KOLNU-372901 format. One line per field, with one value per residue (C-alpha): residue number from 1; chain; x, y, z. Coordinates in pm, 1 decimal, always signed. Each point is the difference from the previous one (the first is absolute). Example, Ala and Ser with C-alpha at 12.3 -4.5 7.8 and 13.67 -1.06 7.14 Angstrom:
<pts>
n (1 2)
chain (A A)
xx (+1230.0 +137.0)
yy (-450.0 +344.0)
zz (+780.0 -66.0)
</pts>
This chain:
<pts>
n (1 2 3 4 5 6 7 8 9 10 11 12 13 14 15 16 17 18 19 20 21 22 23 24 25 26 27 28 29 30 31 32 33 34 35 36 37 38 39 40 41 42 43 44 45 46 47 48 49 50 51 52 53 54 55 56 57 58 59 60 61 62 63 64 65 66 67 68 69 70 71 72 73 74 75 76 77 78 79 80 81 82 83 84 85 86 87 88 89 90 91 92 93 94 95 96 97 98 99 100 101 102 103 104 105 106 107 108 109 110 111 112 113 114 115 116 117 118 119 120 121 122 123 124 125 126 127 128 129 130 131 132 133 134 135 136 137 138 139 140 141 142 143 144 145 146 147 148 149 150 151 152 153 154 155 156 157 158 159 160 161 162 163 164 165 166 167 168 169 170 171 172 173 174 175 176 177 178 179 180 181 182 183 184 185 186 187 188 189 190 191 192 193 194 195 196 197 198 199 200 201 202 203 204 205 206 207 208 209 210 211 212 213 214 215 216 217 218 219 220 221 222 223 224 225 226 227 228 229 230 231 232 233 234 235 236 237 238 239 240 241 242 243 244 245 246 247 248 249 250 251 252 253 254 255 256 257 258 259 260 261 262 263 264 265 266 267 268 269 270 271 272 273 274 275 276 277 278 279 280 281 282 283 284 285 286 287 288 289 290 291 292 293 294 295 296 297 298 299 300 301 302 303 304 305 306 307 308 309 310 311 312 313 314 315 316 317 318 319 320 321 322 323 324 325 326 327 328 329 330 331 332 333 334 335 336 337 338 339 340 341 342 343 344 345 346 347 348 349 350 351 352 353 354 355 356 357 358 359 360 361 362 363 364 365 366 367 368 369 370 371 372 373 374 375 376 377 378 379 380 381 382 383 384 385 386 387 388 389 390 391 392 393 394 395 396 397 398 399 400 401 402 403 404 405 406 407 408 409 410 411 412 413 414 415 416 417 418 419 420 421 422 423 424 425 426 427 428 429 430 431 432 433 434 435)
chain (A A A A A A A A A A A A A A A A A A A A A A A A A A A A A A A A A A A A A A A A A A A A A A A A A A A A A A A A A A A A A A A A A A A A A A A A A A A A A A A A A A A A A A A A A A A A A A A A A A A A A A A A A A A A A A A A A A A A A A A A A A A A A A A A A A A A A A A A A A A A A A A A A A A A A A A A A A A A A A A A A A A A A A A A A A A A A A A A A A A A A A A A A A A A A A A A A A A A A A A A A A A A A A A A A A A A A A A A A A A A A A A A A A A A A A A A A A A A A A A A A A A A A A A A A A A A A A A A A A A A A A A A A A A A A A A A A A A A A A A A A A A A A A A A A A A A A A A A A A A A A A A A A A A A A A A A A A A A A A A A A A A A A A A A A A A A A A A A A A A A A A A A A A A A A A A A A A A A A A A A A A A A A A A A A A A A A A A A A A A A A A A A A A A A A A A A A A A A A A A A A A A A A A A A A A A A A A A A A A A A A A A A A A A A A A A A A A A)
xx (+5461.2 -82.9 +251.2 +12.8 +209.9 +73.3 +153.5 +109.9 +91.2 -346.1 -133.2 -352.4 -281.7 -359.9 -231.5 -11.6 -281.6 +133.7 -163.9 -168.8 +239.7 +111.0 +79.6 -331.5 -192.5 +138.6 -109.1 -352.4 -63.4 +72.0 -239.3 -297.8 +18.2 -109.0 -367.3 -275.6 -126.8 +105.0 +316.3 +74.3 +362.2 +105.2 +336.0 +145.6 +311.4 -5.5 +325.0 +107.2 +9.6 -346.0 -151.1 +152.4 -154.7 -341.8 +25.6 +93.5 -301.2 -226.2 +139.4 -79.6 -364.0 -10.5 -235.9 +174.5 -172.9 +198.7 -200.8 +252.6 +377.3 +140.3 -337.3 -126.5 -275.9 +97.4 -232.3 +160.9 -327.0 +89.4 +363.3 +115.4 +229.4 +71.9 +170.9 +278.1 +113.4 +37.9 +308.8 -153.5 -14.8 +359.8 +114.2 -189.2 +66.0 +372.1 +49.6 -101.1 +150.7 -322.0 -192.6 +128.6 -261.3 -293.6 +98.2 -117.9 -347.5 -44.0 +104.6 -232.8 -307.3 +39.8 +234.0 +281.3 +242.9 +278.5 +244.2 +297.5 +331.7 -76.1 +206.2 +77.4 +316.3 +340.0 +129.9 +126.8 -150.1 -365.5 -111.0 -359.4 +61.7 -165.7 -329.0 -32.2 +134.6 -287.2 -257.1 +125.5 -39.9 -361.5 -56.3 +98.9 +182.1 +281.8 +141.6 +260.1 +23.9 +358.5 -90.9 -265.8 +140.2 -347.8 -65.4 -329.7 -171.3 -322.2 -213.4 -345.9 -14.2 +227.6 +48.6 +126.7 +341.7 +306.3 +235.0 +340.6 +126.6 +366.2 +16.1 -225.8 -100.2 -259.0 -151.1 +36.7 -188.2 -272.3 -42.5 -15.5 -224.4 -256.7 +4.3 -40.6 -314.8 -199.5 +189.6 -203.9 +91.9 +275.6 +323.7 +290.8 +265.1 +313.9 +289.5 -259.0 +85.3 -173.4 +50.1 -284.8 -84.6 -76.4 -189.5 -213.4 -68.5 -100.1 -234.8 -155.8 -55.2 -153.2 -239.6 -100.6 -75.1 +336.9 +112.4 +363.1 +162.7 +354.3 +0.5 +319.0 +196.2 +206.2 -254.7 -327.4 -289.5 -268.8 -325.2 -136.3 -326.8 -204.1 -45.2 +76.8 -218.9 +79.7 +152.9 +144.0 +373.1 +229.3 +370.7 +252.0 +235.9 +322.5 +264.8 +274.0 -99.7 -13.8 +354.8 +111.1 -135.2 +177.5 +332.9 -72.5 -71.9 +326.0 +242.1 -148.1 -14.7 -374.2 -302.9 -269.2 -320.2 -119.0 -374.3 -206.5 +284.0 -179.4 +292.3 -81.1 +44.5 +351.1 +169.7 +368.2 +31.6 +7.5 +247.7 +243.4 +1.0 +54.0 +319.7 +131.1 -62.7 -320.7 -242.8 -373.4 -311.9 -336.6 -291.2 -325.7 +59.8 +224.5 +377.9 +186.3 +362.0 +164.4 +277.8 +336.5 +337.7 +157.8 -68.5 +240.8 -8.9 -14.2 +252.0 -68.4 +43.8 +344.3 +109.0 -3.5 -132.2 -375.1 -133.6 -347.2 -135.4 -329.0 -204.1 -348.9 -262.9 +2.8 +361.3 +100.5 -148.2 +249.0 -189.2 +141.3 +365.8 +75.5 -153.0 +201.9 +317.2 -60.0 -104.6 +322.1 +211.4 -33.1 -3.8 +282.4 +157.9 -2.0 -244.7 +6.8 -310.5 -55.3 -257.2 -57.5 -301.2 +95.0 +344.2 -30.2 -170.8 +314.5 +148.6 -134.1 +263.7 +243.1 -216.2 +14.4 +378.7 +12.2 -198.9 +265.6 -131.2 +251.9 -122.2 +186.3 -194.7 +139.5 -189.8 -345.1 -163.0 +196.8 +95.5 +190.8 -96.1 +231.2 -217.2 +97.2 -156.7 -136.5 +357.4 -2.5 -304.4 -69.4 +31.1 -262.0 +57.3 -189.5 -122.6 -258.6 -251.9 +47.2 -305.6 -271.0 +179.9 +341.4 -166.3 -153.9 +328.7 +177.0 -273.0 +55.1 +375.5 -55.4 -225.5 +281.4 +271.7 +139.8 -84.1 -202.8 -57.7 -182.2 -162.7 -100.8 -245.2 -228.7 -276.1 +156.6 -72.3 -352.4 -67.5 +0.1 -35.6 -305.8 +67.3 +325.0 +134.3 -310.4 -36.0 +360.7 -7.5 -288.5 +247.4 +264.7 +185.9 +98.7 -74.6 -85.6 -143.0 +144.6 -43.4)
yy (+10419.8 +238.7 +229.7 +301.7 -13.2 +359.3 +126.1 +351.9 +312.5 +90.7 +352.4 -2.3 +231.6 +34.6 +32.8 -190.1 +0.9 -65.6 -275.7 +57.4 +53.2 -332.1 +137.1 +182.8 -301.2 -225.7 +248.4 +69.6 -369.7 -68.6 +282.0 -191.2 -209.5 +308.3 -20.3 -254.4 +204.4 -9.9 +182.1 +64.7 +61.5 +89.1 +29.8 -297.3 -125.8 -357.7 -106.5 -295.6 +179.5 +153.7 -323.5 -193.8 +240.3 -20.3 -380.0 +16.6 +221.9 -247.6 -285.3 +202.1 +23.0 +325.7 -21.2 +132.0 +95.6 +113.6 +265.3 +72.4 +6.3 +171.0 +52.9 -223.7 +0.1 -136.0 -101.0 -100.8 -57.9 -354.6 -60.1 -349.6 +71.4 -371.5 +8.0 +209.0 -308.9 -217.9 -104.9 +144.5 +345.8 -32.8 -92.3 +273.1 +281.6 -74.7 +25.4 +367.2 +297.0 +201.5 -257.5 +167.2 +273.4 -231.8 -0.7 +354.7 -45.1 -342.5 +135.1 +299.1 -191.1 -342.5 +59.8 -218.9 -11.6 -240.9 -42.2 -223.9 +165.4 +154.0 -44.0 +249.5 +148.0 -104.6 +353.9 -12.6 +10.9 +108.8 -14.4 +1.0 +154.1 +329.6 -172.5 -191.8 +278.4 +214.2 -274.2 -46.3 +371.9 -25.7 -276.2 -315.9 -293.2 -125.9 -351.2 -153.8 -376.4 -85.2 -355.4 +101.3 +351.5 +142.1 +350.3 +51.6 +294.1 -6.8 +262.0 +0.9 +370.0 +259.8 +342.2 +310.0 +127.2 +196.1 -204.8 +127.2 -244.4 -95.2 +1.5 +148.7 -344.2 +7.1 -340.2 +60.9 +329.5 -163.6 -288.9 +213.8 +254.5 -266.6 -139.9 +348.9 +70.6 -222.0 +98.0 +185.3 +366.9 +179.5 -139.2 +212.4 -163.8 +216.0 -64.8 -167.6 -81.9 +244.8 -163.6 +33.3 -363.6 +98.3 +307.2 -214.9 -254.5 +281.3 +153.4 -339.3 -63.5 +346.4 -71.5 -310.3 +209.4 +26.5 +329.8 +52.7 +343.6 +111.6 -192.2 +74.7 +91.1 -208.0 +52.5 -188.7 +43.7 -268.9 +31.9 -347.3 -115.5 -314.9 -118.3 +74.7 -19.5 -103.6 +228.9 +39.4 +61.3 +44.0 -81.0 +262.2 -71.0 -165.9 +267.5 -264.6 -124.5 +359.5 +59.6 -327.5 +115.5 +336.4 -176.6 -248.1 +279.7 +178.4 -293.2 -141.5 +342.2 -45.3 +225.9 -108.4 +158.2 -125.1 +53.3 +121.7 +9.8 +191.7 +244.5 +176.7 -330.3 -63.7 +236.2 +56.1 -306.7 +198.8 +250.0 -274.7 -142.1 +353.7 +12.4 -273.4 +229.9 -167.2 +231.2 -39.4 +198.9 -9.3 +4.3 +15.2 -302.0 -185.1 -3.9 +25.8 -120.7 +112.5 -189.8 +123.4 -79.4 +57.5 +122.7 +157.6 -40.8 +325.2 +77.9 +185.1 +378.6 -29.7 -234.9 -317.4 -331.0 -47.6 -230.4 -152.8 -173.6 -134.5 +141.1 -32.1 +184.8 +278.3 -102.8 -222.2 -348.6 -286.6 -207.1 +216.9 +13.7 -314.6 +169.1 +318.1 -208.1 -178.9 +317.9 +173.2 -266.7 +173.3 +358.4 +248.3 +57.0 -181.5 -53.4 -164.6 -205.2 -39.5 -264.2 +70.9 -215.4 -351.9 -156.6 -256.7 +196.2 +96.9 -347.8 -41.7 +242.4 -286.0 -97.6 +356.3 +0.2 -324.5 +179.7 +271.1 +264.6 +206.0 -36.8 -12.4 -165.2 +191.8 -199.9 -162.0 +343.4 +207.1 -34.9 +247.5 +1.3 +147.3 +63.9 -145.0 +294.9 -232.0 -58.9 -368.5 -225.7 -255.6 -362.1 -267.4 -267.9 -261.8 +109.6 -68.5 +242.1 +28.4 +220.5 +200.3 +332.1 -146.5 -233.1 +288.6 +190.9 -297.1 -13.3 +368.6 -56.5 -297.4 +205.1 +253.6 -262.9 -149.5 -362.2 -250.7 +5.1 -261.5 +81.0 -297.8 -1.9 +253.0 -96.5 +273.1 +253.0 -137.0 +60.0 +374.3 +71.7 -93.4 -152.2 +197.5 -200.0 +41.9 +369.0 +79.0 -220.3 +215.0 +291.8 -186.1 -201.7 -361.8 -194.0 -369.9 -192.3 -350.8 -294.6)
zz (+7262.7 -286.2 -165.8 -229.2 -314.4 -101.4 -322.0 +83.6 -189.5 -131.7 +29.5 +140.1 -94.4 +107.5 +298.4 +327.4 +254.4 +351.0 +200.7 +333.6 +290.2 +147.6 +345.9 +30.0 -127.2 +274.0 +269.1 -123.8 -60.3 +366.8 +93.3 -144.4 +318.7 +198.0 -100.1 -59.3 -294.2 -365.2 -107.5 -367.9 -103.8 -354.0 -180.3 +187.1 -182.1 -129.5 +166.2 +211.8 +338.0 -40.8 -129.2 +290.2 +250.7 -167.7 +14.0 +369.6 +73.6 -181.5 +209.7 +313.1 -105.3 -196.0 -295.8 -311.2 -323.5 -304.5 -188.3 -273.9 -42.1 +309.1 +173.7 +280.9 +262.4 +342.2 +283.3 +329.9 +185.1 +100.8 +96.3 +99.1 +294.5 +41.5 -339.4 +156.8 +191.8 -310.9 -194.0 -315.6 +161.5 +118.2 -350.4 -183.7 +246.9 +33.6 -377.3 -8.9 +183.1 -29.4 +201.6 +318.0 -52.0 +67.6 +368.4 +80.1 -153.2 +165.9 +338.8 -33.2 -112.5 +163.0 +295.0 -129.7 -287.3 -85.7 -282.8 -78.8 -72.9 -341.7 -315.5 -276.3 -145.4 +133.1 +37.8 +356.9 +346.5 +8.3 +361.4 +123.5 +343.7 -97.1 -84.1 +324.6 +221.6 -129.5 +57.0 +358.5 +71.0 -117.8 +256.7 -182.5 +157.7 -221.1 -30.4 -229.5 -45.3 -92.2 -101.6 -252.6 -76.0 +59.9 +132.2 +182.9 +163.9 +205.0 +174.2 +156.2 -78.9 -155.9 +154.2 -177.5 +102.6 -110.7 -218.2 -107.3 -261.4 +24.9 -381.2 -267.0 -124.6 -278.5 +76.2 +374.7 -27.9 -210.7 +242.8 +314.4 -172.0 -88.0 +354.5 +148.8 -204.3 +240.6 +318.1 +261.5 +22.2 -188.6 -138.4 -120.1 -218.7 -17.7 -238.5 -219.3 -359.9 -233.4 -341.9 -250.3 +85.6 +361.4 -117.5 -229.3 +275.2 +237.3 -255.9 -65.8 +371.9 +42.2 -287.0 +198.7 +309.3 +176.9 +152.7 -101.3 -18.6 -79.6 -328.5 -193.8 +312.7 +241.6 +279.8 -40.6 +240.9 +9.8 +192.7 +56.1 -153.7 +63.4 -357.8 -363.4 -309.3 -354.7 -260.6 -350.0 -33.5 -300.1 +29.2 -119.0 -291.6 +115.4 +50.5 +8.5 -343.3 -126.7 +125.7 -159.3 -337.8 +29.9 +53.3 -279.2 -249.1 +81.6 -10.5 -324.5 -175.2 -39.0 -36.1 +243.9 +128.2 +338.8 +24.3 +297.5 +252.9 +281.3 -12.6 +326.7 +183.3 -139.7 +244.3 -79.8 -224.4 -329.0 +147.9 +101.4 -353.5 -131.9 +209.5 -227.0 -297.0 -116.5 -175.4 +42.0 -71.8 +173.9 -244.9 +195.8 +226.7 -245.7 +38.6 -331.7 -7.9 -327.6 -178.0 +129.2 -152.0 +339.4 +351.1 +248.4 +376.8 +192.8 +271.3 +323.5 -7.7 +159.5 -278.9 +210.1 -132.7 -3.5 +273.7 -26.4 +308.8 +126.0 +285.7 +148.6 -203.8 -110.6 -61.1 -291.1 +14.9 +49.3 -257.5 -279.8 +99.9 -202.3 -305.5 +60.1 +25.4 -330.9 -180.8 +110.0 -173.7 -339.3 +129.9 -30.8 +339.5 +332.2 +282.8 +341.3 +78.9 +373.9 +98.7 +370.3 +81.7 -118.7 +25.1 -280.4 -275.6 -190.4 -25.5 -354.7 -136.6 -63.1 -298.7 -132.4 +35.5 -197.3 -270.2 -20.0 +239.6 +193.9 +356.2 +329.4 +280.4 +296.0 +263.7 +33.6 -6.4 -253.8 -363.2 -216.9 -368.2 -265.2 -303.4 -339.1 -185.8 -272.1 -122.8 +91.5 -9.4 +270.4 -109.6 +46.2 +265.8 +200.7 +343.3 +270.0 +145.5 +380.6 +72.8 -174.3 -44.8 -77.3 -249.7 -194.0 +20.8 -161.1 -264.3 -79.1 -23.3 -232.3 -228.1 -41.2 -53.1 -319.4 -67.1 +196.5 +374.0 +205.6 +335.0 +213.5 +293.1 -168.1 +242.8 +212.2 -275.1 -51.2 +370.0 -62.2 -372.9 -204.3 -345.7 -18.9 -294.7 -218.3 +82.4 -90.3 -308.9 -123.9 +1.3 -199.0 +263.2 -66.7 +320.5 -14.8 +293.5 +13.1 +234.5)
</pts>
């Protein structure tokens, strides 16, 4: 198990180029299964989760050719459906949460899809009911094998229908959307997720010959087609990494320019960080975060304490609440962070309290942060990364702390952040990978 050894307290300065969006990459990679023609995808991040999914696709029979760093050609002309019944498939697919999104394309193109209970972050209950309820409405027959923990769905044909999702699940929307592309007639998905990831997937499918309208809204209409062709697709910059860098710049009193951020796709993310008092300036499509000696949390217009919570897009993404929480530690003022979607995502705050942060964990969903206003530095400690976002939040805290910190289980961080140690060291950080 590898670890990071961090010597904090350094001010950082320079430019960072965000990686391709992890969450989008996992969706569009699964979409290559929808056609027997070549699909080229660029700006894929070189991270564990993406590489695992590419390896899984190769094992299924997809031909993969790496053109250059981040750019691949995929050809899913010959898929080995028998491989889905092997132990190797069970092992590889269960190690990756994103593997669930191969089910929709397999069902649409081959009439059957199956997946073991997928892995991923331990951030609370993450049910799959939405996915399979949608498949059943399209005409699929669902089975769950309790002994093997395998989910399977089969259909001789799929028929378009009206689907009102019980939750605006991003992966659920993506999965059902891909299945509906080959369903006969028209499918309407209401209460659909509308994150930029879903918008990008929809645009990619349309470039392949799909007929999807309502992109960017919570009501998607899909007119079924018989086949899709190949395409070229470029993945957006990762908005979660961009938000992470904004928080990092503020808490370490650093001057950082984040390059090519696709600002229009960031939604309210910059505005939420501005509520913490963080200044930023948009220069063309680069986001400049100046050095600040302090930043003050806004209050609501009636004077009450600021509350920042997550919500389905276009609300604030839950993946950045951990970053907001850590950034608020050195702000002036107080804020209540309310994590509504996952019940275990705030449990990493005990490490921050050990570092000297003033945080009250009210319950599994809410934490109150009383800012230190740069008057007291955090202290370095030993800790373990529980999931991707918490891991990076702990890394940010360690970079702002005095002394040495050690973060174990950094494989969690590597799952979502490409070469994060080398990239930050180039700005003046002191992060050493050990083990």
